SEPADREN-258944 format. One record per atom (N, C-alpha, C, O): residue in one letter; x, y, z; chain. Coordinates in pm, whole numbers, plus 50000, padded with zeros to 5 digits. Each point is the difference from the previous one (the first is absolute). Example, Ala and Ser with C-alpha at 12.3 -4.5 7.8 and 13.67 -1.06 7.14 Angstrom:
REM SEPADREN-258944
rest,xx,yy,zz,kette
A,51319,49431,50780,A
A,49911,50119,50000,A
A,50090,50120,50000,A
A,50104,49998,50066,A
S,49861,50107,49862,A
S,50082,50119,50006,A
S,49923,50109,50073,A
S,50051,50111,50017,A
This chain:
REM SEPADREN-258944
rest,xx,yy,zz,kette
M,21741,54213,05240,A
M,50044,49993,49862,A
M,50068,49866,49972,A
M,49980,49941,49894,A
A,50100,50013,50202,A
A,50068,49872,49981,A
A,49900,49886,49986,A
A,50023,49906,49924,A
T,49867,50102,50148,A
T,49898,49897,49991,A
T,49939,49996,49861,A
T,49981,49892,49944,A
A,49987,50223,50001,A
A,49944,50006,49865,A
A,50098,49945,49898,A
A,49961,49930,49907,A
R,50167,50100,50111,A
R,50103,49950,49909,A
R,50009,49848,50009,A
R,50012,49931,49899,A
K,49983,50017,50223,A
K,50009,49855,50020,A
K,49880,49930,49936,A
K,50016,49897,49935,A
K,49865,50161,50083,A
K,49880,49941,49939,A
K,50010,50000,49849,A
K,49960,49904,49934,A
A,50094,50204,50010,A
A,50017,50008,49854,A
A,50098,49893,49952,A
A,49980,49941,49894,A
Q,50124,50035,50183,A
Q,50098,49898,49963,A
Q,49937,49861,50005,A
Q,50026,49917,49913,A
L,49893,50058,50188,A
L,49936,49869,50015,A
L,49900,49972,49888,A
L,49981,49884,49962,A
R,49956,50220,49986,A
R,49905,49979,49891,A
R,50068,49941,49878,A
R,49936,49930,49922,A
G,50192,50096,50061,A
G,50072,49948,49885,A
G,50048,49858,50016,A
G,50047,49939,49903,A
I,49942,50005,50217,A
I,50047,49864,50026,A
I,49880,49905,50000,A
I,49898,50027,50064,A
K,50114,49863,49863,A
K,49893,49902,50003,A
K,49985,49948,50142,A
K,50099,49976,50069,A
S,49778,50007,49974,A
S,49975,49963,50140,A
S,50065,49868,50038,A
S,50036,49980,50116,A
I,49979,49930,49790,A
I,50061,49871,50032,A
I,50145,50016,50044,A
I,50054,49912,50068,A
Y,50010,50200,49894,A
Y,50140,50024,50037,A
Y,50015,50090,50122,A
Y,50111,50020,50048,A
R,49779,50032,50003,A
R,50009,50085,50119,A
R,50021,49913,50123,A
R,49946,49889,50009,A
R,50131,50161,50086,A
R,50032,49920,50118,A
R,49874,49967,50080,A
R,49995,49897,50066,A
E,49904,50189,49928,A
E,49876,49973,50075,A
E,49930,49874,49952,A
E,49924,49938,50075,A
N,50100,50022,49801,A
N,49935,49882,49945,A
N,50034,49876,50082,A
N,49919,49907,50008,A
S,50198,50090,50051,A
S,50039,49883,50079,A
S,49904,49978,50117,A
S,49977,49885,50040,A
H,49969,50222,50015,A
H,49905,49986,50111,A
H,49869,49936,49955,A
H,49941,49922,50074,A
F,50015,50110,49805,A
F,49879,49938,49945,A
F,50023,49850,49984,A
F,49915,49918,50037,A
I,50200,50047,49909,A
I,50033,49860,49976,A
I,50018,49925,50132,A
I,49951,49888,50016,A
E,50118,50173,50079,A
E,50020,49937,50130,A
E,49868,49973,50070,A
E,49983,49897,50065,A
A,49923,50196,49922,A
A,49869,49982,50064,A
A,49922,49885,49934,A
A,49927,49929,50068,A
L,50088,50053,49801,A
L,49936,49886,49933,A
L,50060,49869,50048,A
L,49929,49904,50029,A
R,50204,50092,49978,A
R,50067,49879,50047,A
R,49959,49970,50145,A
R,49975,49885,50036,A
A,50018,50220,50047,A
A,49962,49982,50139,A
A,49858,49943,50012,A
A,49974,49916,50086,A
A,49936,50128,49828,A
A,49863,49948,50002,A
A,49999,49851,49967,A
A,49929,49922,50063,A
R,50152,50039,49838,A
R,50008,49858,49964,A
R,50059,49919,50115,A
R,49947,49894,50035,A
E,50161,50156,50023,A
E,50064,49927,50109,A
E,49911,49993,50124,A
E,49997,49897,50068,A
K,49931,50211,49960,A
K,49908,50001,50115,A
K,49890,49895,49983,A
K,49955,49939,50097,A
A,50004,50041,49777,A
A,49898,49899,49971,A
A,50057,49858,50004,A
A,49926,49903,49992,A
G,50206,50086,50021,A
G,50064,49869,50005,A
G,50006,49931,49865,A
G,50005,49877,49993,A
L,49993,50201,49901,A
L,50000,49944,49864,A
L,50140,50003,49940,A
L,50075,50096,50019,A
T,49958,49800,49908,A
T,50123,50002,49921,A
T,49967,50070,49868,A
T,49884,50027,49970,A
Q,50220,50003,49954,A
Q,49976,50060,49869,A
Q,49921,49905,49910,A
Q,49915,50043,49922,A
V,50113,49830,50088,A
V,49929,49900,49920,A
V,49851,49999,50037,A
V,49914,50001,49912,A
E,50057,49998,50217,A
E,49860,49996,50046,A
E,49925,50125,49957,A
E,49885,49992,49955,A
L,50178,50124,50058,A
L,49933,50123,49957,A
L,49978,49997,49850,A
L,49894,50039,49951,A
G,50206,49916,49975,A
G,49986,49988,49855,A
G,49882,49912,49961,A
G,49925,50033,49908,A
E,50059,49855,50163,A
E,49888,49910,49973,A
E,49867,50069,50026,A
E,49905,49984,49923,A
R,50088,50092,50186,A
R,49875,50072,50031,A
R,49967,50105,49896,A
R,49883,50028,49974,A
L,50221,50030,49967,A
L,49979,50105,49900,A
L,49995,49945,49857,A
L,49973,50075,49906,A
G,50053,49796,50079,A
G,50004,49942,49866,A
G,50121,50046,49921,A
G,49995,50014,49878,A
R,50114,50010,50194,A
R,50124,50049,49939,A
R,50115,49909,50041,A
R,49993,49934,50104,A
P,50113,50063,49816,A
P,50116,49920,50040,A
P,50077,50067,50113,A
P,49988,50121,50023,A
Q,50091,49800,50047,A
Q,50083,50051,50108,A
Q,50093,50109,49950,A
Q,50031,50093,50075,A
A,50015,49898,49802,A
A,50091,50100,49943,A
A,49936,50139,49996,A
A,50069,50101,50013,A
F,49799,49904,49970,A
F,49929,50128,50001,A
F,50008,50063,50139,A
F,50024,50120,50012,A
I,49955,49800,50091,A
I,50007,50049,50137,A
I,50140,50049,50032,A
I,50018,50107,50058,A
T,50081,49814,49903,A
T,50139,50040,50021,A
T,50029,50132,49929,A
T,50061,50090,50058,A
G,49894,49921,49818,A
G,50022,50123,49923,A
G,49936,50121,50065,A
G,50059,50108,50003,A
A,49821,49874,50049,A
A,49932,50111,50067,A
A,50074,50040,50127,A
A,50015,50119,50028,A
E,50031,49782,50047,A
E,50070,50028,50126,A
E,50142,50054,49977,A
E,50062,50053,50092,A
R,49989,49932,49788,A
R,50132,50055,49967,A
R,49986,50128,49917,A
R,50100,50058,49958,A
A,49777,49985,50019,A
A,49968,50121,49924,A
A,50043,49992,49855,A
A,50028,50103,49938,A
T,49978,49776,50008,A
T,50026,49988,49856,A
T,49869,49983,49923,A
T,49996,50018,49878,A
V,49898,49947,50194,A
V,49865,49995,49945,A
V,49920,50109,50068,A
V,49998,50008,50123,A
R,49938,50075,49801,A
R,49923,50111,50056,A
R,49853,49960,50010,A
R,49941,49952,49903,A
L,50002,50068,50214,A
L,49860,49965,50024,A
L,49911,50123,49988,A
L,50039,50110,50039,A
D,49842,49870,49906,A
D,49904,50111,50000,A
D,49913,49989,50125,A
D,50013,49906,50078,A
G,49899,50189,49939,A
G,49918,50006,50121,A
G,49915,49877,50024,A
G,49989,49953,50113,A
L,49951,49994,49782,A
L,49916,49881,50016,A
L,50083,49877,50034,A
L,49956,49914,50077,A
Q,50163,50077,49867,A
Q,50087,49888,50033,A
Q,50044,50006,50146,A
Q,50010,49898,50067,A
I,50017,50222,49981,A
I,50035,50016,50142,A
I,49882,49959,50087,A
I,50018,49931,50101,A
R,49863,50110,49860,A
R,49879,49963,50076,A
R,49983,49849,50003,A
R,49971,49943,50105,A
D,50046,49992,49779,A
D,49988,49853,49994,A
D,50105,49934,50089,A
D,49970,49904,50072,A
W,50152,50146,49923,A
W,50111,49948,50082,A
W,49960,50004,50147,A
W,50013,49901,50072,A
L,49939,50216,49971,A
L,49966,50018,50141,A
L,49883,49913,50042,A
L,50002,49943,50110,A
E,49897,50047,49805,A
E,49886,49914,50033,A
E,50043,49854,50012,A
E,49951,49927,50086,A
A,50140,50030,49827,A
A,50051,49863,50007,A
A,50078,49977,50130,A
A,50012,49886,50046,A
C,50039,50222,50011,A
C,50074,49992,50127,A
C,49909,50026,50121,A
C,50048,50001,50113,A
G,49823,50019,49863,A
G,49907,50026,50110,A
G,50010,50142,50052,A
G,49966,50026,50115,A
S,50081,50067,49802,A
S,50014,50139,50041,A
S,49919,50088,49905,A
S,49921,49950,49921,A
D,50100,50181,50088,A
D,49928,50092,49913,A
D,50086,50123,49970,A
D,50106,50018,50059,A
L,49847,50064,49850,A
L,50075,50117,49957,A
L,50023,50100,50113,A
L,50107,50061,50009,A
V,49794,49957,50077,A
V,50012,50099,50108,A
V,50111,49961,50096,A
V,50084,50083,50036,A
T,49918,49792,50006,A
T,50103,49952,50091,A
T,50137,50012,49937,A
T,50095,50044,50065,A
W,49916,49918,49808,A
W,50126,50008,49928,A
W,50047,50145,49987,A
W,50118,50030,50020,A
A,49790,50060,49946,A
A,50036,50142,49984,A
A,50050,50058,50131,A
A,50094,50079,50001,A
K,49844,49884,50110,A
K,50046,50047,50131,A
K,50140,49949,50030,A
K,50082,50072,50056,A
D,49945,49804,49905,A
D,50133,49944,50019,A
D,50102,50077,49916,A
D,50108,50035,50048,A
V,49858,49993,49826,A
V,50090,50075,49913,A
V,50027,50139,50058,A
V,50114,50044,50006,A
E,49781,50024,50036,A
E,50015,50135,50058,A
E,50088,49997,50125,A
E,50080,50091,50021,A
A,49905,49806,50061,A
A,50082,49989,50120,A
A,50147,49980,49963,A
A,50089,50056,50063,A
R,49936,49863,49834,A
R,50137,49978,49955,A
R,50060,50128,49942,A
R,50116,50031,50026,A
L,49805,50043,49897,A
L,50048,50126,49943,A
L,50028,50102,50109,A
L,50100,50072,49995,A
A,49811,49935,50103,A
A,50018,50095,50110,A
A,50124,49965,50082,A
A,50074,50089,50043,A
K,49948,49782,49979,A
K,50117,49957,50076,A
K,50127,50042,49927,A
K,50096,50046,50063,A
E,49906,49937,49806,A
E,50116,50041,49922,A
E,50023,50151,50009,A
E,50113,50047,50008,A
A,49778,50027,49990,A
A,50009,50147,50005,A
A,50023,50050,50142,A
A,50027,50119,50021,A
G,49963,49792,50077,A
G,50019,50040,50139,A
G,49879,50069,50059,A
G,50012,50076,50096,A
V,49872,49899,49847,A
V,49876,50062,50047,A
V,49921,49896,50076,A
V,49982,49888,49954,A
K,49971,50150,50164,A
K,49917,49909,50077,A
K,49855,50024,49964,A
K,49951,50113,50004,A
R,49982,49781,49961,A
R,49857,50005,49972,A
R,49931,49907,50096,A
R,50060,49901,50044,A
P,49816,50127,49988,A
P,49930,49911,50092,A
P,49989,49860,49942,A
P,49982,49983,49879,A
A,50028,49919,50206,A
A,49988,49861,49956,A
A,49861,49977,49944,A
A,49901,50056,50047,A
A,50093,49861,49851,A
A,49872,49968,49939,A
A,49916,49919,50099,A
A,50047,49902,50058,A
R,49831,50141,49958,A
R,49910,49926,50087,A
R,49936,49889,49918,A
R,49967,50020,49883,A
P,50015,49865,50177,A
P,49933,49893,49926,A
P,49856,50040,49970,A
P,49932,50058,50084,A
T,50024,49912,49798,A
T,49863,50032,49964,A
T,49908,49896,50061,A
T,50031,49881,50003,A
R,49855,50166,50044,A
R,49903,49909,50060,A
R,49893,49971,49896,A
R,49950,50089,49932,A
K,50017,49785,50059,A
K,49895,49960,49907,A
K,49866,50034,50062,A
K,49980,49988,50120,A
K,49928,50053,49794,A
K,49866,50027,50047,A
K,49935,49869,50043,A
K,50016,49896,49937,A
E,49911,50114,50171,A
E,49930,49882,50046,A
E,49869,49987,49924,A
E,49925,50096,49984,A
T,50050,49784,49970,A
T,49874,49973,49932,A
T,49911,49921,50094,A
T,50042,49962,50109,A
G,49838,50014,49850,A
G,49906,49927,50082,A
G,50050,49862,50040,A
G,49967,49951,50108,A
R,50112,49986,49804,A
R,50047,49865,50028,A
R,50109,49996,50104,A
R,50006,49905,50079,A
N,50083,50197,49924,A
N,50112,49990,50093,A
N,49990,50093,50119,A
N,50099,50020,50070,A
K,49784,50036,49954,A
K,49981,50080,50122,A
K,49987,49908,50119,A
K,49948,49889,49990,A
K,50102,50159,50123,A
K,49992,49918,50121,A
K,49877,50034,50080,A
K,49977,49941,50105,A
């Protein structure tokens, strides 16, 4: 019953204000940092000013799904990798152990077969 009550309470809160949102933002920042990009460099790749990147990383600018996808592609990552990172962060906060994400293997094509 407490779980249903908690879910009902969360429905009334805008997602940008939920504590879980910080994990989404942290995973975006981590993807940028892993790629070795500054906010300015990522902004240039996205055709956006550095202030936009700062706003997104501070959760004052809200990104939609396509913007997140563009962000990740500019960092050399993808939605699946990012989502696994977010889920791992959420599980860690909740104290739940989940299996580590396995790296995805690219299919071998005729050109790169050995």
